[in-house]
C-alpha positions as CSV (number, residue, x, y, z in Angstrom):
1,X,-17.7,-28.4,-31.8
2,X,-17.8,-31.5,-29.7
3,X,-14.4,-30.6,-28.2
4,X,-15.6,-27.2,-27.3
5,X,-18.8,-28.5,-25.7
6,X,-16.7,-30.9,-23.5
7,X,-14.3,-28.1,-22.4
8,X,-17.0,-25.7,-21.2
9,X,-18.3,-27.8,-18.3
10,X,-14.7,-28.5,-17.2
11,X,-13.9,-24.8,-17.1
12,X,-17.1,-24.1,-15.0
13,X,-16.2,-26.8,-12.6
14,X,-12.6,-25.6,-12.3
15,X,-13.8,-22.0,-11.8
16,X,-16.3,-23.2,-9.2
17,X,-13.7,-25.2,-7.2
18,X,-11.2,-22.4,-7.4
19,X,-13.7,-19.9,-6.2
20,X,-14.9,-22.2,-3.4
21,X,-11.3,-22.8,-2.2
22,X,-10.5,-19.1,-2.4
23,X,-13.6,-18.3,-0.4
24,X,-12.9,-20.6,2.5
25,X,-10.4,-18.3,4.3
26,X,-12.8,-15.4,3.9
27,X,-15.7,-17.3,5.3
28,X,-13.6,-18.4,8.3
29,X,-12.6,-14.8,9.0
30,X,-16.2,-13.8,8.8
31,X,-17.1,-16.4,11.4
32,X,-14.4,-15.2,13.7
33,X,-15.7,-11.6,13.4
34,X,-19.2,-12.7,14.1
35,X,-18.2,-14.9,17.1
36,X,-18.0,-11.8,19.3
37,X,-21.3,-10.1,18.9
38,X,-20.8,-8.0,22.0
39,X,-19.7,-4.4,22.1
40,X,-16.6,-3.2,23.9
41,X,-17.0,-0.9,26.9
42,X,-16.0,2.2,24.9
43,X,-18.5,1.3,22.1
44,X,-21.3,1.0,24.7
45,X,-20.2,4.2,26.5
46,X,-20.0,2.1,29.7
47,X,-19.2,3.9,32.9
48,X,-18.5,2.5,36.4
49,X,-21.1,4.8,38.1
50,X,-24.9,5.0,37.5
51,X,-26.2,7.6,35.0
52,X,-28.9,9.2,37.1
53,X,-31.5,6.5,37.9
54,X,-30.1,4.2,35.2
55,X,-27.8,1.4,36.3
56,X,-26.8,-1.9,34.7
57,X,-28.3,-3.9,37.6
58,X,-31.8,-2.7,36.6
59,X,-31.3,-3.6,32.9
60,X,-32.9,-6.7,31.5
61,X,-29.5,-7.4,29.7
62,X,-27.6,-7.6,32.9
63,X,-26.4,-11.1,33.8
64,X,-25.6,-11.5,37.5
65,X,-23.1,-11.2,39.1
66,X,-21.0,-9.1,36.7
67,X,-22.0,-9.8,33.1
68,X,-24.0,-8.3,30.2
69,X,-25.6,-9.8,27.2
70,X,-24.3,-7.0,24.9
71,X,-21.1,-5.6,26.5
72,X,-18.1,-7.8,26.8
73,X,-16.1,-8.2,30.0
74,X,-17.0,-7.8,33.6
75,X,-19.3,-4.9,34.4
76,X,-20.6,-3.5,37.7
77,X,-24.3,-3.7,38.5
78,X,-23.9,0.0,39.5
79,X,-22.4,0.9,36.1
């Protein structure tokens, strides 16, 4: 019984270390995916011309001169 009691913690440790090492690449991929929190222009349905009275230049998310807090890439204030 003593031998079995000693082996159990070793197996747990080995399992934990193996799982942690296997999970490292997955966590790095997750970070890479989260690094770009912005939408693409097609996802945001961005257009170069205003939509009626709505334009990017009037939006609180617009960052002068040609940026946006939620859409990646350069955008027009008239978009």
